[in-house]
PDB file as gemmi writes it, atoms N, CA and C in Angstrom:
CRYST1    1.000    1.000    1.000  90.00  90.00  90.00 P 1                      
ATOM      1  N   UNK A   1      59.950 -48.583 194.787  1.00  0.00           N  
ATOM      2  CA  UNK A   1      59.922 -50.008 194.979  1.00  0.00           C  
ATOM      3  C   UNK A   1      61.191 -50.577 194.393  1.00  0.00           C  
ATOM      4  N   UNK A   2      61.897 -51.400 195.148  1.00  0.00           N  
ATOM      5  CA  UNK A   2      63.084 -52.011 194.602  1.00  0.00           C  
ATOM      6  C   UNK A   2      62.735 -53.191 193.694  1.00  0.00           C  
ATOM      7  N   UNK A   3      63.718 -53.676 192.944  1.00  0.00           N  
ATOM      8  CA  UNK A   3      63.474 -54.706 191.934  1.00  0.00           C  
ATOM      9  C   UNK A   3      62.915 -56.006 192.541  1.00  0.00           C  
ATOM     10  N   UNK A   4      63.367 -56.357 193.751  1.00  0.00           N  
ATOM     11  CA  UNK A   4      62.886 -57.584 194.378  1.00  0.00           C  
ATOM     12  C   UNK A   4      61.396 -57.483 194.663  1.00  0.00           C  
ATOM     13  N   UNK A   5      60.952 -56.356 195.178  1.00  0.00           N  
ATOM     14  CA  UNK A   5      59.508 -56.190 195.498  1.00  0.00           C  
ATOM     15  C   UNK A   5      58.708 -56.114 194.207  1.00  0.00           C  
ATOM     16  N   UNK A   6      59.263 -55.559 193.160  1.00  0.00           N  
ATOM     17  CA  UNK A   6      58.569 -55.470 191.879  1.00  0.00           C  
ATOM     18  C   UNK A   6      58.343 -56.843 191.320  1.00  0.00           C  
ATOM     19  N   UNK A   7      59.361 -57.695 191.309  1.00  0.00           N  
ATOM     20  CA  UNK A   7      59.232 -59.040 190.787  1.00  0.00           C  
ATOM     21  C   UNK A   7      58.219 -59.792 191.639  1.00  0.00           C  
ATOM     22  N   UNK A   8      58.271 -59.674 192.947  1.00  0.00           N  
ATOM     23  CA  UNK A   8      57.323 -60.368 193.824  1.00  0.00           C  
ATOM     24  C   UNK A   8      55.877 -59.909 193.534  1.00  0.00           C  
ATOM     25  N   UNK A   9      55.698 -58.593 193.379  1.00  0.00           N  
ATOM     26  CA  UNK A   9      54.345 -58.063 193.144  1.00  0.00           C  
ATOM     27  C   UNK A   9      53.812 -58.547 191.802  1.00  0.00           C  
ATOM     28  N   UNK A  10      54.645 -58.645 190.801  1.00  0.00           N  
ATOM     29  CA  UNK A  10      54.189 -59.066 189.478  1.00  0.00           C  
ATOM     30  C   UNK A  10      53.900 -60.571 189.400  1.00  0.00           C  
ATOM     31  N   UNK A  11      54.724 -61.367 190.073  1.00  0.00           N  
ATOM     32  CA  UNK A  11      54.584 -62.830 189.948  1.00  0.00           C  
ATOM     33  C   UNK A  11      53.634 -63.444 190.952  1.00  0.00           C  
ATOM     34  N   UNK A  12      53.329 -62.761 192.040  1.00  0.00           N  
ATOM     35  CA  UNK A  12      52.525 -63.377 193.074  1.00  0.00           C  
ATOM     36  C   UNK A  12      51.044 -63.105 192.954  1.00  0.00           C  
ATOM     37  N   UNK A  13      50.614 -62.185 192.112  1.00  0.00           N  
ATOM     38  CA  UNK A  13      49.176 -61.924 191.946  1.00  0.00           C  
ATOM     39  C   UNK A  13      48.664 -61.018 193.051  1.00  0.00           C  
ATOM     40  N   UNK A  14      47.376 -60.754 193.013  1.00  0.00           N  
ATOM     41  CA  UNK A  14      46.759 -59.877 193.987  1.00  0.00           C  
ATOM     42  C   UNK A  14      46.425 -60.676 195.263  1.00  0.00           C  
ATOM     43  N   UNK A  15      46.877 -60.170 196.407  1.00  0.00           N  
ATOM     44  CA  UNK A  15      46.584 -60.917 197.673  1.00  0.00           C  
ATOM     45  C   UNK A  15      45.083 -60.855 198.008  1.00  0.00           C  
ATOM     46  N   UNK A  16      44.574 -61.946 198.531  1.00  0.00           N  
ATOM     47  CA  UNK A  16      43.192 -62.069 198.964  1.00  0.00           C  
ATOM     48  C   UNK A  16      43.186 -62.356 200.461  1.00  0.00           C  
ATOM     49  N   UNK A  17      42.535 -61.484 201.247  1.00  0.00           N  
ATOM     50  CA  UNK A  17      42.376 -61.699 202.695  1.00  0.00           C  
ATOM     51  C   UNK A  17      40.923 -62.053 202.995  1.00  0.00           C  
ATOM     52  N   UNK A  18      40.749 -63.191 203.646  1.00  0.00           N  
ATOM     53  CA  UNK A  18      39.428 -63.607 204.027  1.00  0.00           C  
ATOM     54  C   UNK A  18      39.192 -63.281 205.501  1.00  0.00           C  
ATOM     55  N   UNK A  19      38.067 -62.655 205.793  1.00  0.00           N  
ATOM     56  CA  UNK A  19      37.733 -62.322 207.168  1.00  0.00           C  
ATOM     57  C   UNK A  19      36.404 -62.994 207.483  1.00  0.00           C  
ATOM     58  N   UNK A  20      36.448 -64.017 208.337  1.00  0.00           N  
ATOM     59  CA  UNK A  20      35.261 -64.713 208.788  1.00  0.00           C  
ATOM     60  C   UNK A  20      34.669 -63.981 209.990  1.00  0.00           C  
ATOM     61  N   UNK A  21      33.387 -63.741 209.971  1.00  0.00           N  
ATOM     62  CA  UNK A  21      32.689 -63.147 211.130  1.00  0.00           C  
ATOM     63  C   UNK A  21      33.377 -61.835 211.566  1.00  0.00           C  
ATOM     64  N   UNK A  22      33.481 -60.832 210.681  1.00  0.00           N  
ATOM     65  CA  UNK A  22      34.165 -59.610 211.085  1.00  0.00           C  
ATOM     66  C   UNK A  22      33.446 -58.970 212.294  1.00  0.00           C  
ATOM     67  N   UNK A  23      34.251 -58.287 213.104  1.00  0.00           N  
ATOM     68  CA  UNK A  23      33.721 -57.584 214.272  1.00  0.00           C  
ATOM     69  C   UNK A  23      32.823 -56.440 213.818  1.00  0.00           C  
ATOM     70  N   UNK A  24      32.130 -55.799 214.773  1.00  0.00           N  
ATOM     71  CA  UNK A  24      31.260 -54.694 214.455  1.00  0.00           C  
ATOM     72  C   UNK A  24      31.948 -53.625 213.618  1.00  0.00           C  
ATOM     73  N   UNK A  25      33.192 -53.330 213.957  1.00  0.00           N  
ATOM     74  CA  UNK A  25      33.982 -52.348 213.204  1.00  0.00           C  
ATOM     75  C   UNK A  25      35.035 -53.110 212.413  1.00  0.00           C  
ATOM     76  N   UNK A  26      34.851 -53.175 211.099  1.00  0.00           N  
ATOM     77  CA  UNK A  26      35.728 -53.942 210.213  1.00  0.00           C  
ATOM     78  C   UNK A  26      36.680 -52.984 209.495  1.00  0.00           C  
ATOM     79  N   UNK A  27      37.936 -52.946 209.916  1.00  0.00           N  
ATOM     80  CA  UNK A  27      38.911 -52.048 209.353  1.00  0.00           C  
ATOM     81  C   UNK A  27      39.658 -52.703 208.202  1.00  0.00           C  
ATOM     82  N   UNK A  28      39.537 -52.130 206.988  1.00  0.00           N  
ATOM     83  CA  UNK A  28      40.216 -52.626 205.835  1.00  0.00           C  
ATOM     84  C   UNK A  28      41.292 -51.654 205.418  1.00  0.00           C  
ATOM     85  N   UNK A  29      42.478 -52.150 205.071  1.00  0.00           N  
ATOM     86  CA  UNK A  29      43.541 -51.242 204.668  1.00  0.00           C  
ATOM     87  C   UNK A  29      44.109 -51.614 203.312  1.00  0.00           C  
ATOM     88  N   UNK A  30      44.542 -50.603 202.592  1.00  0.00           N  
ATOM     89  CA  UNK A  30      45.176 -50.808 201.283  1.00  0.00           C  
ATOM     90  C   UNK A  30      46.428 -51.636 201.480  1.00  0.00           C  
ATOM     91  N   UNK A  31      46.809 -52.337 200.441  1.00  0.00           N  
ATOM     92  CA  UNK A  31      48.034 -53.128 200.452  1.00  0.00           C  
ATOM     93  C   UNK A  31      49.243 -52.196 200.447  1.00  0.00           C  
ATOM     94  N   UNK A  32      50.371 -52.658 200.884  1.00  0.00           N  
ATOM     95  CA  UNK A  32      51.588 -51.842 200.865  1.00  0.00           C  
ATOM     96  C   UNK A  32      51.943 -51.428 199.428  1.00  0.00           C  
ATOM     97  N   UNK A  33      51.683 -52.308 198.459  1.00  0.00           N  
ATOM     98  CA  UNK A  33      51.913 -52.044 197.040  1.00  0.00           C  
ATOM     99  C   UNK A  33      50.741 -52.576 196.244  1.00  0.00           C  
ATOM    100  N   UNK A  34      50.303 -51.824 195.306  1.00  0.00           N  
ATOM    101  CA  UNK A  34      49.293 -52.313 194.337  1.00  0.00           C  
ATOM    102  C   UNK A  34      47.903 -52.528 194.875  1.00  0.00           C  
ATOM    103  N   UNK A  35      47.395 -53.741 194.711  1.00  0.00           N  
ATOM    104  CA  UNK A  35      45.991 -54.035 194.943  1.00  0.00           C  
ATOM    105  C   UNK A  35      45.815 -55.112 195.998  1.00  0.00           C  
ATOM    106  N   UNK A  36      44.605 -55.155 196.519  1.00  0.00           N  
ATOM    107  CA  UNK A  36      44.227 -56.173 197.503  1.00  0.00           C  
ATOM    108  C   UNK A  36      42.730 -56.524 197.366  1.00  0.00           C  
ATOM    109  N   UNK A  37      42.398 -57.721 197.733  1.00  0.00           N  
ATOM    110  CA  UNK A  37      41.007 -58.185 197.740  1.00  0.00           C  
ATOM    111  C   UNK A  37      40.648 -58.655 199.152  1.00  0.00           C  
ATOM    112  N   UNK A  38      39.465 -58.231 199.598  1.00  0.00           N  
ATOM    113  CA  UNK A  38      38.950 -58.717 200.890  1.00  0.00           C  
ATOM    114  C   UNK A  38      37.683 -59.510 200.654  1.00  0.00           C  
ATOM    115  N   UNK A  39      37.593 -60.663 201.307  1.00  0.00           N  
ATOM    116  CA  UNK A  39      36.381 -61.522 201.285  1.00  0.00           C  
ATOM    117  C   UNK A  39      35.847 -61.474 202.726  1.00  0.00           C  
ATOM    118  N   UNK A  40      34.673 -60.867 202.890  1.00  0.00           N  
ATOM    119  CA  UNK A  40      34.045 -60.748 204.197  1.00  0.00           C  
ATOM    120  C   UNK A  40      32.841 -61.696 204.279  1.00  0.00           C  
ATOM    121  N   UNK A  41      32.847 -62.580 205.235  1.00  0.00           N  
ATOM    122  CA  UNK A  41      31.737 -63.487 205.439  1.00  0.00           C  
ATOM    123  C   UNK A  41      30.988 -63.008 206.690  1.00  0.00           C  
ATOM    124  N   UNK A  42      29.816 -62.396 206.492  1.00  0.00           N  
ATOM    125  CA  UNK A  42      29.101 -61.737 207.547  1.00  0.00           C  
ATOM    126  C   UNK A  42      28.324 -62.701 208.405  1.00  0.00           C  
ATOM    127  N   UNK A  43      28.265 -62.404 209.664  1.00  0.00           N  
ATOM    128  CA  UNK A  43      27.388 -63.113 210.597  1.00  0.00           C  
ATOM    129  C   UNK A  43      26.567 -62.099 211.378  1.00  0.00           C  
ATOM    130  N   UNK A  44      26.876 -60.821 211.232  1.00  0.00           N  
ATOM    131  CA  UNK A  44      26.188 -59.754 211.910  1.00  0.00           C  
ATOM    132  C   UNK A  44      26.488 -58.424 211.229  1.00  0.00           C  
ATOM    133  N   UNK A  45      25.831 -57.352 211.741  1.00  0.00           N  
ATOM    134  CA  UNK A  45      26.037 -56.028 211.163  1.00  0.00           C  
ATOM    135  C   UNK A  45      27.457 -55.524 211.366  1.00  0.00           C  
ATOM    136  N   UNK A  46      27.980 -54.812 210.365  1.00  0.00           N  
ATOM    137  CA  UNK A  46      29.331 -54.256 210.456  1.00  0.00           C  
ATOM    138  C   UNK A  46      29.388 -52.820 209.941  1.00  0.00           C  
ATOM    139  N   UNK A  47      30.336 -52.051 210.482  1.00  0.00           N  
ATOM    140  CA  UNK A  47      30.712 -50.766 209.993  1.00  0.00           C  
ATOM    141  C   UNK A  47      32.068 -50.922 209.380  1.00  0.00           C  
ATOM    142  N   UNK A  48      32.231 -50.626 208.096  1.00  0.00           N  
ATOM    143  CA  UNK A  48      33.497 -50.755 207.406  1.00  0.00           C  
ATOM    144  C   UNK A  48      34.248 -49.430 207.512  1.00  0.00           C  
ATOM    145  N   UNK A  49      35.557 -49.516 207.751  1.00  0.00           N  
ATOM    146  CA  UNK A  49      36.447 -48.373 207.624  1.00  0.00           C  
ATOM    147  C   UNK A  49      37.577 -48.720 206.689  1.00  0.00           C  
ATOM    148  N   UNK A  50      38.101 -47.690 205.997  1.00  0.00           N  
ATOM    149  CA  UNK A  50      39.176 -47.869 205.017  1.00  0.00           C  
ATOM    150  C   UNK A  50      40.338 -46.965 205.387  1.00  0.00           C  
ATOM    151  N   UNK A  51      41.550 -47.507 205.252  1.00  0.00           N  
ATOM    152  CA  UNK A  51      42.726 -46.699 205.565  1.00  0.00           C  
ATOM    153  C   UNK A  51      43.887 -47.100 204.654  1.00  0.00           C  
ATOM    154  N   UNK A  52      44.937 -46.300 204.676  1.00  0.00           N  
ATOM    155  CA  UNK A  52      46.155 -46.647 203.971  1.00  0.00           C  
ATOM    156  C   UNK A  52      46.185 -46.183 202.561  1.00  0.00           C  
ATOM    157  N   UNK A  53      47.298 -46.455 201.965  1.00  0.00           N  
ATOM    158  CA  UNK A  53      47.541 -46.085 200.568  1.00  0.00           C  
ATOM    159  C   UNK A  53      48.943 -45.499 200.439  1.00  0.00           C  
ATOM    160  N   UNK A  54      49.585 -45.761 199.340  1.00  0.00           N  
ATOM    161  CA  UNK A  54      50.932 -45.251 199.113  1.00  0.00           C  
ATOM    162  C   UNK A  54      50.865 -44.033 198.175  1.00  0.00           C  
ATOM    163  N   UNK A  55      51.585 -43.007 198.558  1.00  0.00           N  
ATOM    164  CA  UNK A  55      51.611 -41.770 197.779  1.00  0.00           C  
ATOM    165  C   UNK A  55      52.173 -42.081 196.361  1.00  0.00           C  
ATOM    166  N   UNK A  56      51.594 -41.434 195.365  1.00  0.00           N  
ATOM    167  CA  UNK A  56      52.028 -41.570 193.965  1.00  0.00           C  
ATOM    168  C   UNK A  56      51.819 -42.963 193.378  1.00  0.00           C  
ATOM    169  N   UNK A  57      50.840 -43.706 193.942  1.00  0.00           N  
ATOM    170  CA  UNK A  57      50.487 -45.011 193.368  1.00  0.00           C  
ATOM    171  C   UNK A  57      48.967 -45.087 193.264  1.00  0.00           C  
ATOM    172  N   UNK A  58      48.516 -45.695 192.170  1.00  0.00           N  
ATOM    173  CA  UNK A  58      47.103 -46.003 192.061  1.00  0.00           C  
ATOM    174  C   UNK A  58      46.897 -47.341 192.764  1.00  0.00           C  
ATOM    175  N   UNK A  59      46.049 -47.349 193.767  1.00  0.00           N  
ATOM    176  CA  UNK A  59      45.820 -48.564 194.519  1.00  0.00           C  
ATOM    177  C   UNK A  59      44.317 -48.844 194.568  1.00  0.00           C  
ATOM    178  N   UNK A  60      43.975 -50.110 194.472  1.00  0.00           N  
ATOM    179  CA  UNK A  60      42.555 -50.477 194.572  1.00  0.00           C  
ATOM    180  C   UNK A  60      42.359 -51.603 195.597  1.00  0.00           C  
ATOM    181  N   UNK A  61      41.131 -51.628 196.073  1.00  0.00           N  
ATOM    182  CA  UNK A  61      40.714 -52.663 197.013  1.00  0.00           C  
ATOM    183  C   UNK A  61      39.373 -53.192 196.502  1.00  0.00           C  
ATOM    184  N   UNK A  62      39.295 -54.476 196.249  1.00  0.00           N  
ATOM    185  CA  UNK A  62      38.036 -55.094 195.897  1.00  0.00           C  
ATOM    186  C   UNK A  62      37.468 -55.739 197.144  1.00  0.00           C  
ATOM    187  N   UNK A  63      36.239 -55.430 197.477  1.00  0.00           N  
ATOM    188  CA  UNK A  63      35.616 -55.943 198.668  1.00  0.00           C  
ATOM    189  C   UNK A  63      34.471 -56.870 198.231  1.00  0.00           C  
ATOM    190  N   UNK A  64      34.522 -58.126 198.626  1.00  0.00           N  
ATOM    191  CA  UNK A  64      33.446 -59.081 198.379  1.00  0.00           C  
ATOM    192  C   UNK A  64      32.757 -59.359 199.720  1.00  0.00           C  
ATOM    193  N   UNK A  65      31.488 -59.067 199.781  1.00  0.00           N  
ATOM    194  CA  UNK A  65      30.714 -59.269 201.020  1.00  0.00           C  
ATOM    195  C   UNK A  65      29.716 -60.400 200.772  1.00  0.00           C  
ATOM    196  N   UNK A  66      29.775 -61.425 201.616  1.00  0.00           N  
ATOM    197  CA  UNK A  66      28.838 -62.526 201.513  1.00  0.00           C  
ATOM    198  C   UNK A  66      28.035 -62.686 202.781  1.00  0.00           C  
ATOM    199  N   UNK A  67      26.735 -62.776 202.638  1.00  0.00           N  
ATOM    200  CA  UNK A  67      25.852 -62.949 203.774  1.00  0.00           C  
ATOM    201  C   UNK A  67      25.966 -64.413 204.290  1.00  0.00           C  
ATOM    202  N   UNK A  68      25.672 -64.588 205.529  1.00  0.00           N  
ATOM    203  CA  UNK A  68      25.586 -65.917 206.135  1.00  0.00           C  
ATOM    204  C   UNK A  68      24.340 -66.642 205.583  1.00  0.00           C  
ATOM    205  N   UNK A  69      24.256 -67.977 205.802  1.00  0.00           N  
ATOM    206  CA  UNK A  69      23.063 -68.675 205.377  1.00  0.00           C  
ATOM    207  C   UNK A  69      21.774 -68.118 205.981  1.00  0.00           C  
ATOM    208  N   UNK A  70      21.837 -67.488 207.135  1.00  0.00           N  
ATOM    209  CA  UNK A  70      20.675 -66.860 207.736  1.00  0.00           C  
ATOM    210  C   UNK A  70      20.371 -65.472 207.117  1.00  0.00           C  
ATOM    211  N   UNK A  71      21.384 -64.847 206.549  1.00  0.00           N  
ATOM    212  CA  UNK A  71      21.215 -63.504 205.970  1.00  0.00           C  
ATOM    213  C   UNK A  71      20.941 -62.437 207.047  1.00  0.00           C  
ATOM    214  N   UNK A  72      20.490 -61.296 206.597  1.00  0.00           N  
ATOM    215  CA  UNK A  72      20.044 -60.257 207.513  1.00  0.00           C  
ATOM    216  C   UNK A  72      21.085 -59.269 208.003  1.00  0.00           C  
ATOM    217  N   UNK A  73      22.356 -59.451 207.708  1.00  0.00           N  
ATOM    218  CA  UNK A  73      23.389 -58.517 208.192  1.00  0.00           C  
ATOM    219  C   UNK A  73      23.373 -57.235 207.360  1.00  0.00           C  
ATOM    220  N   UNK A  74      23.589 -56.122 208.021  1.00  0.00           N  
ATOM    221  CA  UNK A  74      23.658 -54.826 207.354  1.00  0.00           C  
ATOM    222  C   UNK A  74      25.076 -54.295 207.373  1.00  0.00           C  
ATOM    223  N   UNK A  75      25.436 -53.528 206.329  1.00  0.00           N  
ATOM    224  CA  UNK A  75      26.767 -52.988 206.215  1.00  0.00           C  
ATOM    225  C   UNK A  75      26.661 -51.435 206.137  1.00  0.00           C  
ATOM    226  N   UNK A  76      27.489 -50.765 206.887  1.00  0.00           N  
ATOM    227  CA  UNK A  76      27.576 -49.298 206.837  1.00  0.00           C  
ATOM    228  C   UNK A  76      28.940 -48.958 206.234  1.00  0.00           C  
ATOM    229  N   UNK A  77      28.906 -48.172 205.154  1.00  0.00           N  
ATOM    230  CA  UNK A  77      30.129 -47.777 204.462  1.00  0.00           C  
ATOM    231  C   UNK A  77      30.666 -46.473 205.102  1.00  0.00           C  
ATOM    232  N   UNK A  78      31.961 -46.231 204.995  1.00  0.00           N  
ATOM    233  CA  UNK A  78      32.505 -44.981 205.533  1.00  0.00           C  
ATOM    234  C   UNK A  78      32.028 -43.735 204.792  1.00  0.00           C  
ATOM    235  N   UNK A  79      31.923 -42.648 205.502  1.00  0.00           N  
ATOM    236  CA  UNK A  79      31.478 -41.390 204.870  1.00  0.00           C  
ATOM    237  C   UNK A  79      32.526 -40.739 204.017  1.00  0.00           C  
ATOM    238  N   UNK A  80      33.804 -41.118 204.204  1.00  0.00           N  
ATOM    239  CA  UNK A  80      34.874 -40.454 203.480  1.00  0.00           C  
ATOM    240  C   UNK A  80      35.175 -41.007 202.074  1.00  0.00           C  
ATOM    241  N   UNK A  81      34.333 -41.915 201.601  1.00  0.00           N  
ATOM    242  CA  UNK A  81      34.487 -42.441 200.238  1.00  0.00           C  
ATOM    243  C   UNK A  81      33.600 -41.634 199.320  1.00  0.00           C  
ATOM    244  N   UNK A  82      34.160 -41.197 198.208  1.00  0.00           N  
ATOM    245  CA  UNK A  82      33.420 -40.513 197.154  1.00  0.00           C  
ATOM    246  C   UNK A  82      32.930 -41.576 196.213  1.00  0.00           C  
ATOM    247  N   UNK A  83      31.603 -41.833 196.204  1.00  0.00           N  
ATOM    248  CA  UNK A  83      31.028 -42.936 195.413  1.00  0.00           C  
ATOM    249  C   UNK A  83      30.596 -42.439 194.048  1.00  0.00           C  
ATOM    250  N   UNK A  84      30.831 -43.265 193.031  1.00  0.00           N  
ATOM    251  CA  UNK A  84      30.375 -42.943 191.673  1.00  0.00           C  
ATOM    252  C   UNK A  84      28.873 -42.723 191.694  1.00  0.00           C  
ATOM    253  N   UNK A  85      28.436 -41.664 191.046  1.00  0.00           N  
ATOM    254  CA  UNK A  85      27.025 -41.294 190.975  1.00  0.00           C  
ATOM    255  C   UNK A  85      26.423 -41.038 192.363  1.00  0.00           C  
ATOM    256  N   UNK A  86      27.283 -40.774 193.362  1.00  0.00           N  
ATOM    257  CA  UNK A  86      26.818 -40.555 194.739  1.00  0.00           C  
ATOM    258  C   UNK A  86      25.970 -41.676 195.302  1.00  0.00           C  
ATOM    259  N   UNK A  87      26.260 -42.905 194.896  1.00  0.00           N  
ATOM    260  CA  UNK A  87      25.468 -44.041 195.345  1.00  0.00           C  
ATOM    261  C   UNK A  87      26.337 -45.048 196.126  1.00  0.00           C  
ATOM    262  N   UNK A  88      25.971 -45.277 197.373  1.00  0.00           N  
ATOM    263  CA  UNK A  88      26.587 -46.333 198.128  1.00  0.00           C  
ATOM    264  C   UNK A  88      26.209 -47.656 197.532  1.00  0.00           C  
ATOM    265  N   UNK A  89      27.128 -48.661 197.547  1.00  0.00           N  
ATOM    266  CA  UNK A  89      26.711 -49.967 197.042  1.00  0.00           C  
ATOM    267  C   UNK A  89      25.628 -50.591 197.926  1.00  0.00           C  
ATOM    268  N   UNK A  90      24.619 -51.090 197.277  1.00  0.00           N  
ATOM    269  CA  UNK A  90      23.542 -51.809 197.986  1.00  0.00           C  
ATOM    270  C   UNK A  90      24.058 -53.185 198.396  1.00  0.00           C  
ATOM    271  N   UNK A  91      23.975 -53.457 199.654  1.00  0.00           N  
ATOM    272  CA  UNK A  91      24.401 -54.765 200.163  1.00  0.00           C  
ATOM    273  C   UNK A  91      23.161 -55.604 200.404  1.00  0.00           C  
ATOM    274  N   UNK A  92      22.955 -56.603 199.578  1.00  0.00           N  
ATOM    275  CA  UNK A  92      21.800 -57.461 199.673  1.00  0.00           C  
ATOM    276  C   UNK A  92      21.852 -58.249 200.980  1.00  0.00           C  
ATOM    277  N   UNK A  93      20.779 -58.246 201.738  1.00  0.00           N  
ATOM    278  CA  UNK A  93      20.813 -58.955 203.038  1.00  0.00           C  
ATOM    279  C   UNK A  93      20.155 -60.330 202.983  1.00  0.00           C  
ATOM    280  N   UNK A  94      19.838 -60.828 201.781  1.00  0.00           N  
ATOM    281  CA  UNK A  94      19.281 -62.183 201.651  1.00  0.00           C  
ATOM    282  C   UNK A  94      20.327 -63.206 201.950  1.00  0.00           C  
ATOM    283  N   UNK A  95      19.885 -64.381 202.327  1.00  0.00           N  
ATOM    284  CA  UNK A  95      20.799 -65.485 202.685  1.00  0.00           C  
ATOM    285  C   UNK A  95      21.757 -65.776 201.531  1.00  0.00           C  
ATOM    286  N   UNK A  96      23.042 -65.860 201.872  1.00  0.00           N  
ATOM    287  CA  UNK A  96      24.160 -66.180 200.955  1.00  0.00           C  
ATOM    288  C   UNK A  96      24.355 -65.166 199.814  1.00  0.00           C  
ATOM    289  N   UNK A  97      23.700 -64.025 199.858  1.00  0.00           N  
ATOM    290  CA  UNK A  97      23.857 -63.012 198.811  1.00  0.00           C  
ATOM    291  C   UNK A  97      25.306 -62.484 198.808  1.00  0.00           C  
ATOM    292  N   UNK A  98      25.780 -62.130 197.608  1.00  0.00           N  
ATOM    293  CA  UNK A  98      27.137 -61.606 197.435  1.00  0.00           C  
ATOM    294  C   UNK A  98      27.058 -60.235 196.825  1.00  0.00           C  
ATOM    295  N   UNK A  99      27.853 -59.322 197.405  1.00  0.00           N  
ATOM    296  CA  UNK A  99      27.936 -57.935 196.926  1.00  0.00           C  
ATOM    297  C   UNK A  99      29.423 -57.606 196.690  1.00  0.00           C  
ATOM    298  N   UNK A 100      29.736 -56.868 195.612  1.00  0.00           N  
ATOM    299  CA  UNK A 100      31.077 -56.443 195.366  1.00  0.00           C  
ATOM    300  C   UNK A 100      31.154 -54.900 195.353  1.00  0.00           C  
ATOM    301  N   UNK A 101      32.264 -54.369 195.824  1.00  0.00           N  
ATOM    302  CA  UNK A 101      32.552 -52.928 195.730  1.00  0.00           C  
ATOM    303  C   UNK A 101      34.012 -52.768 195.487  1.00  0.00           C  
ATOM    304  N   UNK A 102      34.385 -51.744 194.705  1.00  0.00           N  
ATOM    305  CA  UNK A 102      35.804 -51.429 194.444  1.00  0.00           C  
ATOM    306  C   UNK A 102      36.085 -50.060 195.029  1.00  0.00           C  
ATOM    307  N   UNK A 103      37.211 -49.942 195.745  1.00  0.00           N  
ATOM    308  CA  UNK A 103      37.617 -48.683 196.378  1.00  0.00           C  
ATOM    309  C   UNK A 103      39.022 -48.364 195.883  1.00  0.00           C  
ATOM    310  N   UNK A 104      39.275 -47.117 195.570  1.00  0.00           N  
ATOM    311  CA  UNK A 104      40.569 -46.709 194.959  1.00  0.00           C  
ATOM    312  C   UNK A 104      41.087 -45.431 195.617  1.00  0.00           C  
ATOM    313  N   UNK A 105      42.403 -45.289 195.650  1.00  0.00           N  
ATOM    314  CA  UNK A 105      43.042 -44.042 196.060  1.00  0.00           C  
ATOM    315  C   UNK A 105      44.209 -43.778 195.122  1.00  0.00           C  
ATOM    316  N   UNK A 106      44.410 -42.523 194.857  1.00  0.00           N  
ATOM    317  CA  UNK A 106      45.521 -42.119 194.006  1.00  0.00           C  
ATOM    318  C   UNK A 106      46.546 -41.277 194.757  1.00  0.00           C  
ATOM    319  N   UNK A 107      46.210 -40.893 195.979  1.00  0.00           N  
ATOM    320  CA  UNK A 107      47.010 -39.901 196.723  1.00  0.00           C  
ATOM    321  C   UNK A 107      47.391 -40.371 198.130  1.00  0.00           C  
ATOM    322  N   UNK A 108      47.578 -41.655 198.290  1.00  0.00           N  
ATOM    323  CA  UNK A 108      48.012 -42.189 199.572  1.00  0.00           C  
ATOM    324  C   UNK A 108      46.945 -42.223 200.625  1.00  0.00           C  
ATOM    325  N   UNK A 109      45.681 -42.217 200.218  1.00  0.00           N  
ATOM    326  CA  UNK A 109      44.574 -42.290 201.152  1.00  0.00           C  
ATOM    327  C   UNK A 109      43.981 -40.963 201.601  1.00  0.00           C  
ATOM    328  N   UNK A 110      44.424 -39.861 201.000  1.00  0.00           N  
ATOM    329  CA  UNK A 110      43.808 -38.596 201.317  1.00  0.00           C  
ATOM    330  C   UNK A 110      42.347 -38.563 200.833  1.00  0.00           C  
ATOM    331  N   UNK A 111      42.123 -39.216 199.705  1.00  0.00           N  
ATOM    332  CA  UNK A 111      40.756 -39.342 199.136  1.00  0.00           C  
ATOM    333  C   UNK A 111      40.595 -40.772 198.637  1.00  0.00           C  
ATOM    334  N   UNK A 112      39.406 -41.297 198.901  1.00  0.00           N  
ATOM    335  CA  UNK A 112      39.000 -42.628 198.422  1.00  0.00           C  
ATOM    336  C   UNK A 112      37.861 -42.472 197.492  1.00  0.00           C  
ATOM    337  N   UNK A 113      37.873 -43.242 196.418  1.00  0.00           N  
ATOM    338  CA  UNK A 113      36.785 -43.263 195.418  1.00  0.00           C  
ATOM    339  C   UNK A 113      36.235 -44.680 195.372  1.00  0.00           C  
ATOM    340  N   UNK A 114      34.928 -44.832 195.202  1.00  0.00           N  
ATOM    341  CA  UNK A 114      34.378 -46.159 195.181  1.00  0.00           C  
ATOM    342  C   UNK A 114      33.258 -46.306 194.167  1.00  0.00           C  
ATOM    343  N   UNK A 115      32.985 -47.576 193.818  1.00  0.00           N  
ATOM    344  CA  UNK A 115      31.869 -47.885 192.965  1.00  0.00           C  
ATOM    345  C   UNK A 115      31.392 -49.288 193.250  1.00  0.00           C  
ATOM    346  N   UNK A 116      30.124 -49.538 193.000  1.00  0.00           N  
ATOM    347  CA  UNK A 116      29.587 -50.855 193.174  1.00  0.00           C  
ATOM    348  C   UNK A 116      30.055 -51.765 192.069  1.00  0.00           C  
ATOM    349  N   UNK A 117      30.174 -53.053 192.300  1.00  0.00           N  
ATOM    350  CA  UNK A 117      30.576 -53.998 191.283  1.00  0.00           C  
ATOM    351  C   UNK A 117      32.060 -54.255 191.316  1.00  0.00           C  
ATOM    352  N   UNK A 118      32.571 -54.891 190.269  1.00  0.00           N  
ATOM    353  CA  UNK A 118      33.997 -55.166 190.199  1.00  0.00           C  
ATOM    354  C   UNK A 118      34.585 -54.876 188.855  1.00  0.00           C  
TER     355      UNK A 118                                                      
END                                                                             
């Protein structure tokens, strides 16, 4: 990373991407550098996929999932994430419920690790 990108990454904070009404297949990708946060506002069931990552960098993705006022949406996590304690995060389907999950890669996306919470 050159000095300009380093200064920008340090002073600008972690980018937050909001996705309203994600499609059935919701593709989330790691940031080009460092960390990223996704805010997903559900209106229906989704299958999440994760991609990307820079080699020789620790990168994390925080995913905030919020149910619609009607609730009821279900989330399917990708099979290629190694979850802490082998537990997928439980996504509460009650109206307006919020769920957090953190996903990390250390090897450019060859392996992803995840845990519930933030």
